[in-house]
C-alpha positions in Angstrom: 0.2 -4.9 -13.5 -0.6 -2.0 -11.2 0.8 -2.3 -7.7 -0.5 0.1 -5.1 1.8 0.4 -2.0 0.1 2.1 0.9 1.4 3.2 4.3 -1.2 2.8 7.0 -2.9 5.9 8.3 -1.7 7.8 11.4 -1.7 5.5 14.4 -2.1 6.1 18.2 1.2 6.2 20.1 2.3 3.1 21.9 1.9 5.0 25.2 -1.8 5.8 24.4 -2.7 2.4 23.0 -0.2 -0.5 22.8 -1.9 -2.0 19.7 -1.6 1.3 17.9 -5.0 1.5 16.1 -5.7 4.4 13.7 -6.4 7.8 15.2 -9.4 9.8 14.1 -7.1 11.8 11.8 -5.6 8.6 10.5 -9.1 7.3 9.6 -10.1 10.6 8.0 -6.8 10.7 5.9 -7.3 7.1 4.7 -11.0 7.9 3.8 -9.8 10.9 1.9 -7.3 8.8 -0.1 -9.9 6.0 -0.6 -12.5 8.4 -2.0 -9.9 9.9 -4.3 -9.0 6.4 -5.6 -12.7 5.6 -6.2 -13.2 8.9 -8.0 -10.3 7.9 -10.4 -12.0 4.5 -10.9 -9.1 2.5 -9.4 -9.8 -1.2 -9.6 -8.1 -3.8 -7.4 -8.1 -7.5 -7.8 -6.7 -8.1 -4.3 -5.5 -6.3 -1.1 -2.8 -7.7 1.1 -2.2 -6.2 4.5 0.1 -6.6 7.5 -1.1 -8.4 10.6 -0.9 -5.1 12.6 -4.2 -3.4 13.5 -3.3 -0.1 11.9 -2.6 -1.7 8.5 -5.8 -3.9 8.8 -7.9 -0.8 9.6 -6.4 1.1 6.6 -7.0 -1.8 4.3 -10.6 -2.2 5.4 -11.4 1.4 4.9 -10.0 1.4 1.4 -11.6 -2.0 0.5 -15.0 -0.8 1.8 -14.9 2.4 -0.3 -13.7 0.5 -3.3 -16.3 -2.2 -2.6 -13.8 -5.1 -2.5 -13.9 -6.3 1.1 -14.1 -9.9 -0.1 -10.7 -9.6 -1.8 -8.6 -8.8 1.3 -6.0 -11.1 2.7 -3.5 -10.8 5.6 0.1 -11.3 4.6 2.3 -12.5 7.5 5.5 -10.9 6.5 4.6 -7.2 5.9 6.0 -5.9 9.2 8.2 -2.8 9.3 11.5 -4.7 9.2 10.5 -7.9 7.4 12.3 -8.9 4.3 10.5 -7.8 1.1 12.2 -10.4 -1.3 9.5 -13.1 -0.6 6.8 -10.6 -1.7 8.9 -9.5 -4.7 9.1 -13.2 -5.8 5.3 -13.6 -5.4 4.6 -10.4 -7.4 7.0 -11.6 -10.2 5.1 -15.0 -10.2 1.8 -13.2 -10.4 3.1 -11.2 -13.4 4.5 -14.3 -15.2 1.2 -16.1 -14.8 -1.0 -13.1 -15.4 -2.7 -13.9 -12.1 -3.7 -10.4 -11.3 -3.8 -7.0 -13.0 -4.0 -4.9 -9.8 -2.7 -5.5 -6.3 -2.6 -3.3 -3.2 -0.1 -3.8 -0.3 -0.9 -2.1 2.9 2.0 -1.9 5.3 4.6 0.1 7.2 7.8 2.0 6.9 10.5 1.1 6.0 8.9 -1.9 4.3 6.8 -0.2 1.7 9.5 2.3 0.8 12.2 -0.4 0.5 9.9 -2.5 -1.6 9.2 0.5 -3.9 12.9 1.3 -4.2 13.7 -2.4 -5.0 11.0 -2.6 -7.7 11.9 0.8 -9.2 15.6 -0.1 -9.0 16.0 3.1 -7.0 15.7 5.4 -10.1 17.1 8.8 -9.4 13.6 10.3 -10.2 12.2 8.4 -7.3 14.9 8.8 -4.7 12.9 11.4 -2.9 9.8 9.3 -2.8 8.2 9.5 0.7 5.5 7.6 2.3 3.7 9.9 4.8 1.0 8.1 6.8 -2.0 7.3 4.6 0.0 7.7 1.4 -0.7 5.5 -1.6 1.9 5.0 -4.4 1.1 3.3 -7.7 3.7 1.4 -9.6 3.1 -0.2 -13.0 4.8 -2.9 -15.0 4.0 -4.6 -18.2 6.8 -7.2 -17.6 8.7 -8.7 -14.7 11.7 -6.4 -14.7 10.6 -2.8 -15.4 8.5 -0.9 -12.9 7.5 2.8 -13.2 6.2 5.3 -10.8 2.7 6.1 -11.9 1.1 8.1 -9.0 1.6 9.3 -5.5 -1.6 10.1 -3.5 -1.1 11.6 -0.1 -3.8 13.0 2.3 -1.9 16.3 2.5 -2.1 16.8 -1.3 -5.9 16.1 -1.3 -6.6 18.8 1.4 
C-alpha cells in the first residue's frame, strides 16, 4: 500500500478570514505538487480529507489534477489535534483486506506528522521529517507492520 500524507496549502490568517481558506500562494503550491504527482504517474484509489476548508480545497486541487474527484471523502477526525489511532486502525484493516493500494490523507499539523511518525515507528532516518504547507509525503508498506518513507514532495523543492 502507498499512503500519501499531505499537509494543506498555505491558508489565510484567522484575522483575514475566520474559515482560513487557501491563499493564492497556497493554491499555487498545491497545484505545483499535484502536477508533479501527475508527472510521476501517481495513482490514488481514494482521498480522505479534513472537514476544514483549507484541507478540502487542497484535496480538490489534487483530485482534479489526478482526475479522481469521484474518489474523495471527508473524514471527520482529521483535525490538527485529533487522535490518529482510529485512522491507523482503519489503514491496517484496509491492508489486511487488500481494500486499497493507494490512499491520500489531506490534513493538518500536528496530525499528519504524528501519523507519519507512528507508522514509521519514529525511525531515526525520519526524525527530521517536516511537513511545510503543501507538502506530500509517501509512505509504503507491504504488510501491516512495516512502513517506509518513499518520497517527500514539497513546493519549495519544486521551484
